[in-house]
DSSP file (Angstrom, degrees, kcal/mol; ACC not computed):
  #  RESIDUE AA STRUCTURE BP1 BP2  ACC     N-H-->O    O-->H-N    N-H-->O    O-->H-N    TCO  KAPPA ALPHA  PHI   PSI    X-CA   Y-CA   Z-CA
    1    1 A X     >        0   0    0      0, 0.0     4,-2.3     0, 0.0     6,-0.3   0.000 360.0 360.0 360.0 -28.0   16.2   -6.7    2.3
    2    2 A X  H  >> +     0   0    0      1,-0.2     4,-1.8     2,-0.2     5,-0.8   0.917 360.0  43.5 -64.1 -42.0   19.5   -5.4    3.6
    3    3 A X  H  45S+     0   0    0      2,-0.2    -1,-0.2     1,-0.2     5,-0.0   0.892 111.9  54.4 -69.2 -39.2   21.3   -8.1    1.6
    4    4 A X  H  45S+     0   0    0      1,-0.2    -2,-0.2     2,-0.1    -1,-0.2   0.915 121.6  28.1 -61.3 -44.9   19.1   -7.6   -1.4
    5    5 A X  H  <5S-     0   0    0     -4,-2.3    -1,-0.2     2,-0.2    -2,-0.2   0.614  97.9-131.5 -95.2 -13.4   19.9   -3.9   -1.7
    6    6 A X  T  <5S+     0   0    0     -4,-1.8     2,-0.3    -5,-0.3    -3,-0.2   0.793  75.5  92.8  69.2  27.3   23.3   -3.9   -0.1
    7    7 A X     >< -     0   0    0     -5,-0.8     4,-0.5    -6,-0.3    -2,-0.2  -0.995  66.0-148.2-151.6 145.1   22.3   -1.0    2.2
    8    8 A X  H  > S+     0   0    0     -2,-0.3     4,-0.6     2,-0.1    -1,-0.1   0.691  99.2  56.6 -84.0 -19.8   20.9   -0.6    5.6
    9    9 A X  H  > S+     0   0    0      1,-0.1     4,-1.9     2,-0.1     3,-0.4   0.876  92.8  65.7 -80.8 -39.3   19.1    2.6    4.6
   10   10 A X  H  > S+     0   0    0      1,-0.2     4,-2.0     2,-0.2     5,-0.2   0.883  99.7  49.4 -58.2 -46.3   17.0    1.3    1.7
   11   11 A X  H  X S+     0   0    0     -4,-0.5     4,-2.4     1,-0.2    -1,-0.2   0.875 110.6  52.4 -62.1 -33.4   14.8   -1.1    3.8
   12   12 A X  H  X S+     0   0    0     -4,-0.6     4,-1.1    -3,-0.4    -1,-0.2   0.862 106.4  52.9 -69.5 -34.0   14.1    1.7    6.3
   13   13 A X  H  < S+     0   0    0     -4,-1.9     4,-0.4     2,-0.2     3,-0.3   0.915 111.6  46.4 -64.8 -41.8   13.0    4.0    3.5
   14   14 A X  H >< S+     0   0    0     -4,-2.0     3,-1.2     1,-0.2     4,-0.3   0.918 112.0  50.5 -65.5 -43.1   10.6    1.4    2.2
   15   15 A X  H >X S+     0   0    0     -4,-2.4     3,-0.8     1,-0.2     4,-0.6   0.671  94.8  73.1 -71.8 -16.1    9.3    0.7    5.7
   16   16 A X  H 3X S+     0   0    0     -4,-1.1     4,-0.6    -3,-0.3    -1,-0.2   0.717  90.5  59.7 -69.9 -19.1    8.7    4.5    6.3
   17   17 A X  H <> S+     0   0    0     -3,-1.2     4,-1.6    -4,-0.4    -1,-0.2   0.702  90.5  71.6 -80.0 -18.4    5.7    4.3    4.0
   18   18 A X  H <> S+     0   0    0     -3,-0.8     4,-2.4    -4,-0.3     5,-0.2   0.913  92.4  52.0 -68.4 -44.1    3.9    1.8    6.1
   19   19 A X  H  X S+     0   0    0     -4,-0.6     4,-2.4     1,-0.2    -1,-0.2   0.867 107.6  54.3 -61.3 -32.6    3.0    4.0    9.1
   20   20 A X  H  X S+     0   0    0     -4,-0.6     4,-2.1     2,-0.2    -1,-0.2   0.919 110.3  45.9 -64.8 -42.8    1.4    6.5    6.7
   21   21 A X  H  X S+     0   0    0     -4,-1.6     4,-2.4     2,-0.2    -2,-0.2   0.883 111.5  53.0 -66.0 -38.3   -0.8    3.8    5.2
   22   22 A X  H  X S+     0   0    0     -4,-2.4     4,-2.4     2,-0.2     5,-0.2   0.915 109.3  48.2 -63.5 -43.5   -1.7    2.6    8.7
   23   23 A X  H  X S+     0   0    0     -4,-2.4     4,-2.3     1,-0.2    -1,-0.2   0.914 111.9  50.0 -63.1 -43.0   -2.7    6.1    9.8
   24   24 A X  H  X S+     0   0    0     -4,-2.1     4,-2.2     2,-0.2    -2,-0.2   0.890 111.1  48.7 -63.5 -39.7   -4.9    6.4    6.6
   25   25 A X  H  X S+     0   0    0     -4,-2.4     4,-2.1     2,-0.2    -2,-0.2   0.924 113.2  45.7 -67.5 -44.2   -6.6    3.1    7.2
   26   26 A X  H  X S+     0   0    0     -4,-2.4     4,-2.0     1,-0.2    -2,-0.2   0.867 112.5  51.9 -67.7 -34.8   -7.4    3.8   10.8
   27   27 A X  H  X S+     0   0    0     -4,-2.3     4,-2.6    -5,-0.2    -1,-0.2   0.897 108.5  51.1 -65.9 -40.3   -8.6    7.3    9.9
   28   28 A X  H  X S+     0   0    0     -4,-2.2     4,-1.9     2,-0.2     6,-0.2   0.890 109.4  50.6 -64.4 -38.9  -10.9    5.8    7.2
   29   29 A X  H  X>S+     0   0    0     -4,-2.1     5,-1.8     1,-0.2     4,-0.6   0.911 112.3  47.2 -63.2 -41.2  -12.3    3.4    9.7
   30   30 A X  H ><5S+     0   0    0     -4,-2.0     3,-0.6     1,-0.2    -2,-0.2   0.904 111.7  49.9 -67.6 -41.2  -13.0    6.2   12.1
   31   31 A X  H 3<5S+     0   0    0     -4,-2.6    -1,-0.2     1,-0.2    -2,-0.2   0.844 113.7  44.9 -67.8 -33.6  -14.6    8.4    9.5
   32   32 A X  H 3<5S-     0   0    0     -4,-1.9    -1,-0.2    -5,-0.2    -2,-0.2   0.522 110.1-121.4 -88.8  -4.8  -16.9    5.7    8.3
   33   33 A X  T <<5 +     0   0    0     -4,-0.6     2,-0.2    -3,-0.6    -3,-0.2   0.704  63.1 142.2  75.9  19.4  -17.8    4.6   11.8
   34   34 A X      < -     0   0    0     -5,-1.8    -1,-0.2    -6,-0.2     2,-0.2  -0.560  45.9-124.9 -91.8 158.0  -16.6    1.1   11.4
   35   35 A X        -     0   0    0     -2,-0.2     2,-1.0     1,-0.0     5,-0.1  -0.572  26.6-103.6 -95.9 163.6  -14.9   -1.0   14.0
   36   36 A X        +     0   0    0     -2,-0.2     2,-0.2     4,-0.1   -10,-0.0  -0.785  62.2 151.1 -87.0 104.4  -11.5   -2.7   13.8
   37   37 A X     >  -     0   0    0     -2,-1.0     4,-2.2    77,-0.0     5,-0.2  -0.485  61.5 -75.1-122.6-168.2  -12.5   -6.3   13.3
   38   38 A X  H  > S+     0   0    0      1,-0.2     4,-2.2     2,-0.2     5,-0.2   0.904 129.4  47.5 -62.2 -43.5  -11.1   -9.4   11.7
   39   39 A X  H  > S+     0   0    0      1,-0.2     4,-2.4     2,-0.2    -1,-0.2   0.861 110.5  52.9 -67.9 -34.0  -12.0   -8.3    8.2
   40   40 A X  H  > S+     0   0    0      2,-0.2     4,-2.2     1,-0.2    -1,-0.2   0.893 108.8  50.5 -65.1 -38.5  -10.5   -4.9    8.8
   41   41 A X  H  X S+     0   0    0     -4,-2.2     4,-2.2     2,-0.2    -2,-0.2   0.900 110.1  49.3 -66.1 -40.8   -7.3   -6.6   10.0
   42   42 A X  H  X S+     0   0    0     -4,-2.2     4,-2.1     1,-0.2    -2,-0.2   0.923 112.2  48.2 -63.8 -43.5   -7.1   -8.7    6.9
   43   43 A X  H  X S+     0   0    0     -4,-2.4     4,-2.5     1,-0.2    -2,-0.2   0.872 109.6  53.5 -64.0 -36.5   -7.7   -5.6    4.7
   44   44 A X  H  X S+     0   0    0     -4,-2.2     4,-2.6     2,-0.2    -1,-0.2   0.896 107.4  50.3 -65.8 -40.3   -5.0   -3.8    6.7
   45   45 A X  H  X S+     0   0    0     -4,-2.2     4,-2.0     2,-0.2    -2,-0.2   0.909 111.5  48.7 -63.3 -41.6   -2.5   -6.6    6.0
   46   46 A X  H  X S+     0   0    0     -4,-2.1     4,-2.2     2,-0.2    -2,-0.2   0.912 111.6  50.0 -63.2 -41.9   -3.3   -6.5    2.3
   47   47 A X  H  X S+     0   0    0     -4,-2.5     4,-2.6     1,-0.2    -2,-0.2   0.920 110.0  49.4 -62.8 -44.6   -2.9   -2.7    2.3
   48   48 A X  H  X S+     0   0    0     -4,-2.6     4,-2.3     1,-0.2    -1,-0.2   0.871 110.8  50.7 -65.5 -35.9    0.5   -2.9    4.0
   49   49 A X  H  X S+     0   0    0     -4,-2.0     4,-2.3     2,-0.2    -1,-0.2   0.900 111.3  48.3 -65.2 -40.5    1.7   -5.5    1.5
   50   50 A X  H  X S+     0   0    0     -4,-2.2     4,-2.3     2,-0.2    -2,-0.2   0.905 112.0  48.7 -65.7 -42.1    0.6   -3.3   -1.3
   51   51 A X  H  X S+     0   0    0     -4,-2.6     4,-2.3     2,-0.2    -2,-0.2   0.910 112.0  48.7 -65.5 -42.2    2.3   -0.3    0.1
   52   52 A X  H  X S+     0   0    0     -4,-2.3     4,-2.4     2,-0.2    -1,-0.2   0.905 111.0  50.8 -64.6 -40.7    5.5   -2.2    0.7
   53   53 A X  H  X S+     0   0    0     -4,-2.3     4,-2.3     2,-0.2    -2,-0.2   0.906 110.2  49.4 -62.5 -41.8    5.4   -3.6   -2.9
   54   54 A X  H  X S+     0   0    0     -4,-2.3     4,-2.2     1,-0.2    -1,-0.2   0.902 110.8  50.1 -64.6 -40.4    4.9   -0.1   -4.3
   55   55 A X  H  X S+     0   0    0     -4,-2.3     4,-2.7     1,-0.2     5,-0.2   0.896 109.8  50.6 -63.5 -40.3    7.9    1.2   -2.2
   56   56 A X  H  X S+     0   0    0     -4,-2.4     4,-2.6     2,-0.2     5,-0.3   0.906 108.7  52.6 -64.7 -41.2   10.1   -1.7   -3.4
   57   57 A X  H  X S+     0   0    0     -4,-2.3     4,-1.9     2,-0.2    -2,-0.2   0.933 113.7  42.9 -58.3 -46.8    9.1   -0.9   -7.0
   58   58 A X  H  X S+     0   0    0     -4,-2.2     4,-2.4     2,-0.2    -2,-0.2   0.936 116.5  45.4 -67.2 -47.2   10.1    2.8   -6.6
   59   59 A X  H  X S+     0   0    0     -4,-2.7     4,-2.5     1,-0.2     5,-0.2   0.903 111.9  52.1 -66.1 -41.0   13.3    2.2   -4.7
   60   60 A X  H  X S+     0   0    0     -4,-2.6     4,-1.9    -5,-0.2    -1,-0.2   0.925 113.5  43.1 -62.5 -44.6   14.5   -0.6   -7.0
   61   61 A X  H  X S+     0   0    0     -4,-1.9     4,-2.4    -5,-0.3    -1,-0.2   0.875 112.5  53.0 -70.9 -35.9   14.0    1.5  -10.1
   62   62 A X  H  X S+     0   0    0     -4,-2.4     4,-2.1     2,-0.2    -2,-0.2   0.903 109.3  49.5 -64.5 -39.4   15.5    4.6   -8.5
   63   63 A X  H  X S+     0   0    0     -4,-2.5     4,-1.9     2,-0.2    -2,-0.2   0.886 109.3  52.2 -65.4 -37.7   18.6    2.6   -7.5
   64   64 A X  H  X S+     0   0    0     -4,-1.9     4,-1.1     1,-0.2    -2,-0.2   0.917 110.4  47.9 -62.3 -43.0   18.9    1.3  -11.1
   65   65 A X  H  <>S+     0   0    0     -4,-2.4     5,-1.9     1,-0.2     4,-0.3   0.863 108.6  54.1 -67.4 -35.1   18.7    4.9  -12.4
   66   66 A X  H ><5S+     0   0    0     -4,-2.1     3,-1.2     1,-0.2    -1,-0.2   0.876 105.7  53.3 -65.4 -36.2   21.4    6.0   -9.9
   67   67 A X  H 3<5S+     0   0    0     -4,-1.9    -1,-0.2     1,-0.3    -2,-0.2   0.780 103.1  58.7 -68.0 -25.4   23.7    3.2  -11.2
   68   68 A X  T 3<5S-     0   0    0     -4,-1.1    -1,-0.3    -3,-0.1    -2,-0.2   0.524 130.1 -93.4 -81.1  -5.4   23.1    4.6  -14.7
   69   69 A X  T < 5S+     0   0    0     -3,-1.2    -3,-0.2     1,-0.3    -2,-0.1   0.448  78.9 134.9 113.3   0.4   24.5    7.9  -13.6
   70   70 A X      < -     0   0    0     -5,-1.9    -1,-0.3     1,-0.1     2,-0.0  -0.465  57.0-110.2 -78.6 154.6   21.6   10.0  -12.5
   71   71 A X     >  -     0   0    0     -2,-0.1     4,-2.6     1,-0.1     5,-0.2  -0.299  34.0-102.4 -74.2 168.9   21.7   12.0   -9.3
   72   72 A X  H  > S+     0   0    0      1,-0.2     4,-2.2     2,-0.2     5,-0.2   0.919 121.4  47.3 -61.4 -44.6   19.5   11.0   -6.4
   73   73 A X  H  > S+     0   0    0      2,-0.2     4,-2.3     1,-0.2    -1,-0.2   0.921 113.9  46.4 -63.7 -45.0   16.9   13.7   -7.0
   74   74 A X  H  > S+     0   0    0      1,-0.2     4,-2.6     2,-0.2     5,-0.2   0.898 112.1  51.8 -64.1 -39.5   16.7   13.0  -10.7
   75   75 A X  H  X S+     0   0    0     -4,-2.6     4,-2.5     2,-0.2    -2,-0.2   0.896 110.3  48.3 -65.0 -40.3   16.5    9.2  -10.1
   76   76 A X  H  X S+     0   0    0     -4,-2.2     4,-2.3    -5,-0.2    -2,-0.2   0.928 113.9  45.9 -66.8 -44.5   13.6    9.7   -7.6
   77   77 A X  H  X S+     0   0    0     -4,-2.3     4,-2.0     2,-0.2    -2,-0.2   0.913 115.9  45.5 -65.1 -42.3   11.6   12.0   -9.9
   78   78 A X  H  X S+     0   0    0     -4,-2.6     4,-2.5     2,-0.2     5,-0.2   0.908 113.2  49.6 -67.9 -41.7   12.2    9.7  -12.9
   79   79 A X  H  X S+     0   0    0     -4,-2.5     4,-2.6    -5,-0.2    -2,-0.2   0.897 109.7  52.2 -64.6 -39.6   11.3    6.6  -11.0
   80   80 A X  H  X S+     0   0    0     -4,-2.3     4,-0.6    -5,-0.2    -1,-0.2   0.921 113.7  42.7 -62.5 -44.0    8.1    8.2   -9.7
   81   81 A X  H  < S+     0   0    0     -4,-2.0     4,-0.4     2,-0.2     3,-0.2   0.877 118.0  45.2 -69.5 -38.0    7.0    9.2  -13.1
   82   82 A X  H  < S+     0   0    0     -4,-2.5     4,-0.4     1,-0.2     3,-0.3   0.888 118.2  40.5 -74.8 -39.5    7.9    5.9  -14.7
   83   83 A X  H  X S+     0   0    0     -4,-2.6     4,-1.8    -5,-0.2    -1,-0.2   0.421  90.2  91.0 -91.8   1.3    6.5    3.6  -12.1
   84   84 A X  H  X S+     0   0    0     -4,-0.6     4,-2.7    -3,-0.2     5,-0.2   0.927  84.7  51.7 -62.8 -44.9    3.3    5.6  -11.5
   85   85 A X  H  > S+     0   0    0     -4,-0.4     4,-2.5    -3,-0.3     5,-0.2   0.936 110.7  45.3 -62.5 -49.2    1.3    3.7  -14.0
   86   86 A X  H  > S+     0   0    0     -4,-0.4     4,-2.2     1,-0.2     5,-0.2   0.882 114.7  50.3 -62.2 -34.5    2.1    0.2  -12.8
   87   87 A X  H  X S+     0   0    0     -4,-1.8     4,-2.2     2,-0.2    -2,-0.2   0.930 112.4  45.7 -67.6 -44.8    1.5    1.3   -9.2
   88   88 A X  H  X S+     0   0    0     -4,-2.7     4,-2.7     1,-0.2     5,-0.2   0.886 112.4  52.3 -65.7 -38.0   -1.9    2.8  -10.0
   89   89 A X  H  X S+     0   0    0     -4,-2.5     4,-2.2    -5,-0.2    -2,-0.2   0.929 112.6  42.6 -65.5 -45.5   -2.9   -0.2  -12.1
   90   90 A X  H  X S+     0   0    0     -4,-2.2     4,-1.9     2,-0.2    -1,-0.2   0.883 116.4  48.8 -69.6 -36.7   -2.2   -2.8   -9.3
   91   91 A X  H  X S+     0   0    0     -4,-2.2     4,-2.7    -5,-0.2    -2,-0.2   0.923 111.9  48.4 -67.4 -43.3   -3.8   -0.5   -6.7
   92   92 A X  H  X S+     0   0    0     -4,-2.7     4,-2.9     1,-0.2     5,-0.3   0.892 109.6  53.1 -64.1 -39.0   -6.9    0.0   -8.8
   93   93 A X  H  X S+     0   0    0     -4,-2.2     4,-1.6    -5,-0.2    -1,-0.2   0.908 112.3  44.8 -62.5 -41.2   -7.2   -3.7   -9.5
   94   94 A X  H  X S+     0   0    0     -4,-1.9     4,-1.7     2,-0.2    -2,-0.2   0.919 114.9  47.9 -69.0 -42.5   -7.0   -4.5   -5.7
   95   95 A X  H  X S+     0   0    0     -4,-2.7     4,-1.1     1,-0.2    -2,-0.2   0.945 114.8  44.0 -64.3 -48.6   -9.5   -1.7   -4.9
   96   96 A X  H  < S+     0   0    0     -4,-2.9     4,-0.5     1,-0.2    -1,-0.2   0.810 112.4  54.0 -69.5 -27.7  -12.1   -2.6   -7.5
   97   97 A X  H  < S+     0   0    0     -4,-1.6     4,-0.3    -5,-0.3    -1,-0.2   0.835 116.0  38.3 -70.7 -32.4  -11.7   -6.3   -6.6
   98   98 A X  H  X S+     0   0    0     -4,-1.7     4,-2.5    -3,-0.2     5,-0.2   0.520  91.2  92.2 -96.1  -6.8  -12.4   -5.6   -3.0
   99   99 A X  H  X S+     0   0    0     -4,-1.1     4,-2.6     1,-0.2     5,-0.2   0.896  84.1  50.8 -59.0 -45.0  -15.1   -3.0   -3.5
  100  100 A X  H  >>S+     0   0    0     -4,-0.5     5,-2.1     1,-0.2     4,-1.0   0.897 113.3  47.2 -60.8 -36.9  -18.1   -5.4   -3.4
  101  101 A X  H  45S+     0   0    0     -4,-0.3    -2,-0.2     3,-0.2    -1,-0.2   0.907 113.4  47.7 -68.4 -41.1  -16.8   -6.9   -0.2
  102  102 A X  H  <5S+     0   0    0     -4,-2.5    -2,-0.2     1,-0.2    -1,-0.2   0.868 115.6  43.8 -69.3 -36.3  -16.2   -3.5    1.4
  103  103 A X  H  <5S-     0   0    0     -4,-2.6    -1,-0.2    -5,-0.2    -2,-0.2   0.613 107.4-124.6 -84.6 -11.9  -19.6   -2.1    0.4
  104  104 A X  T  <5 +     0   0    0     -4,-1.0    -3,-0.2    -5,-0.2     5,-0.2   0.882  61.8 142.4  73.1  38.7  -21.4   -5.3    1.5
  105  105 A X      < +     0   0    0     -5,-2.1    -4,-0.1    -6,-0.2     2,-0.1   0.539  44.8  86.2 -88.9  -7.4  -23.1   -5.9   -1.9
  106  106 A X  S >  S-     0   0    0     -6,-0.6     3,-1.3     1,-0.1     2,-0.2  -0.441  91.9 -85.7 -92.2 166.7  -22.7   -9.6   -1.9
  107  107 A X  T 3  S+     0   0    0      1,-0.2    -1,-0.1    -2,-0.1    -2,-0.1  -0.465 114.6  23.1 -69.1 140.5  -25.1  -12.2   -0.4
  108  108 A X  T >  S+     0   0    0     -2,-0.2     3,-1.3    -4,-0.1     4,-0.4   0.636  77.3 137.4  79.6  14.6  -24.4  -12.8    3.3
  109  109 A X  G X   +     0   0    0     -3,-1.3     3,-1.1     1,-0.3     4,-0.4   0.720  57.9  73.7 -66.9 -19.8  -22.7   -9.5    3.8
  110  110 A X  G >  S+     0   0    0      1,-0.3     3,-0.9     2,-0.2    -1,-0.3   0.833  89.5  59.2 -62.5 -30.7  -24.5   -9.0    7.1
  111  111 A X  G <  S+     0   0    0     -3,-1.3    -1,-0.3     1,-0.2    -2,-0.2   0.717 102.4  53.1 -72.8 -18.6  -22.2  -11.6    8.7
  112  112 A X  G <  S+     0   0    0     -3,-1.1    -1,-0.2    -4,-0.4    -2,-0.2   0.487  90.8  94.9 -94.1  -3.7  -19.2   -9.5    7.8
  113  113 A X  S <  S-     0   0    0     -3,-0.9     2,-0.1    -4,-0.4     5,-0.0  -0.485  82.3-104.4 -84.2 157.7  -20.4   -6.3    9.4
  114  114 A X    >   -     0   0    0     -2,-0.1     3,-0.5     1,-0.1     4,-0.3  -0.373  29.1-113.5 -75.1 162.6  -19.6   -5.3   13.0
  115  115 A X  G >  S+     0   0    0      1,-0.2     3,-0.8     2,-0.2    -1,-0.1   0.788 113.1  59.6 -67.9 -27.8  -22.2   -5.7   15.7
  116  116 A X  G 3  S+     0   0    0      1,-0.2    -1,-0.2     2,-0.1   -82,-0.0   0.797  99.4  55.2 -72.8 -28.1  -22.5   -1.9   16.1
  117  117 A X  G <         0   0    0     -3,-0.5    -1,-0.2     1,-0.2    -2,-0.2   0.508 360.0 360.0 -86.4  -1.9  -23.5   -1.2   12.5
  118  118 A X    <         0   0    0     -3,-0.8    -1,-0.2    -4,-0.3    -2,-0.1   0.471 360.0 360.0 -79.6 360.0  -26.5   -3.6   12.6
């Protein structure tokens, strides 16, 4: 990513969003009383990939706007407003696609639950 963006700072900015997502996921597991199991780990990997992709979308467009002459603050605000819709659409598609699995509405969902919730 350093070569892609030509900066050592940009990949770190993208990676700073990952701990926030990790904290939110672990907090959601604690609030719902679920354990950290294999399916939780798979969902966490998907979440971290989604968060990193969203960060890349924002940073890439903000860098493009900065090259066009906008200041850093203006570029961040404009990129956030412009890229909000694609980010919400991809996130909503992933959430609604995984909702039946998360709620256990499919057949055989008992096998995906932790032993404590039975």
